[in-house]
N, C-alpha and C positions, 0 to 999 in steps of 0.2 A: 914157445914150445920148441924143443930141440928136435933134431932129426930122429933120434932114437925114440922120443916120446911119440912122435907122429907115426913111426913104424909100429909101436905098441898099440896105438889106437886103431890103426889100419888092420892089424892082425885080429884085434878084438871084434871089429866090425865084420870081418870075413867069417868069424865064428858065429856071430849072431844072425847075420842076414839070411843064411839058408833056412833057419827055423826060428824066427823071432819070438813066437809064442812059447816054445819050449825054453828058450833062454829066459824070458820074462818070468815064467813059472819057477824056474830054477832059482833065479835071483830072489824072488819074493819068498820062496820056501826057505831059503837060507837066511834071509833077513828075519823072518818070523821065528826061526829056530834060535837065532842069536838073541832075539828079544824075549824068548822063553814062552811063546804062545803057539798054539796050534792054529794054522790058518783055516782049517776046516771047521773049527769050533766057533767061528764068527768073531774072533778077536776079543780083546779085553773090553770091559765096560769102561768107557771114558768118563762118564758122569753117572753117579748112582741116581736111581730114581727116588722120588719123594713118596714112597709107598709106606711110610712109617705111621704108626698110630698117632704120634704127636703131630705130624703134619696134617693128618686127616682131622684131628681135633681143632687145629687152627683154621682150617678151611671151613669147617662147620661153624665155628664161632664167628668168623668173618661174615658168613652168610646170615646168621641170626642177628648180629649187631647191625648189619646193613639194613635188614628188614625192619628192625626196631627203630631205626632212625630215618626210614624212608629213602634209603640210598640203594644204588645198584651195587652188585657184588664187586664191581671194579672201583667203586667210590668216585666215579667220574674221571678217573685217571687214564682211561684207555680211549683215545679218539675213535678207534675203529670198533668199539664194543658193539656187538649186535643188539644188545638190550637197550642201551642208553645213548650210544653215539658220543660218549664222553661227557654227557651232561648229568650223570647220575650221582652227584654228591648228596650229602644229607639234605632231606627235605624235597628231594626230586619227586617223590610220590608220597602220599599219606603214610605215615608210619603204621606198622602193624600194632593195633592196640594192646594185644596180649603181650607181645614181645617188648613193647615200649614199657609196659607196667613192670615186667620182670627185670629188664636190664637198665633202662634209663631212669624211670621214675625214682628208684631208691637213691640214685646219685643226685637227682634234682632236689629231692626232699632233704637229703643230707646237706647240700650246699645252701639251702634256704632255712634250715633249722636255727633255733636260738643263738645266743651269743657264743656258745662253745664251738659252733661249726665254722668252717672257713667261709668267707664271704663268697657270694655267687660270682661267677666269671664276669668280668667287666665292671664289678662294683668298685674295685680299687682304682681302675682307670677313670671311672666317673667321678670319684672323690678327688682324684688328682688334678682334675681340670677345673679351672676357675670359671666364673660366669662369663668372662670375656673369651673363653675358649682356649686359654693358654695353660700350659702345664705349670704347676707350682714349683 
């Protein structure tokens, strides 16, 4: 820092020190004006909220599917969850029978129907393992 820079900083400090709040308000007001916002309006929204209909539909669907599979709404992924403490994956509690019949049973029936349906989950793995327990 040169002598002239130091003198400029000293002059600035002498202007600020008598009334630091007025200076701060002035600087913040100018900064807000340069950014194109009104400081009294609460500033810009940094992150939009998730108040959309699509988001609400996803939240509702998550809740229904969790109940249909006997899971907590966090699916056991939140250690600090007040409902399950992170233990609420599928089967944590008995599934809701009506929701299970509506959401899960059709998929189970489809996976176990005749030859045109896809094999049930795990069937391919079971077929790929020999009697000795080794993969073919």
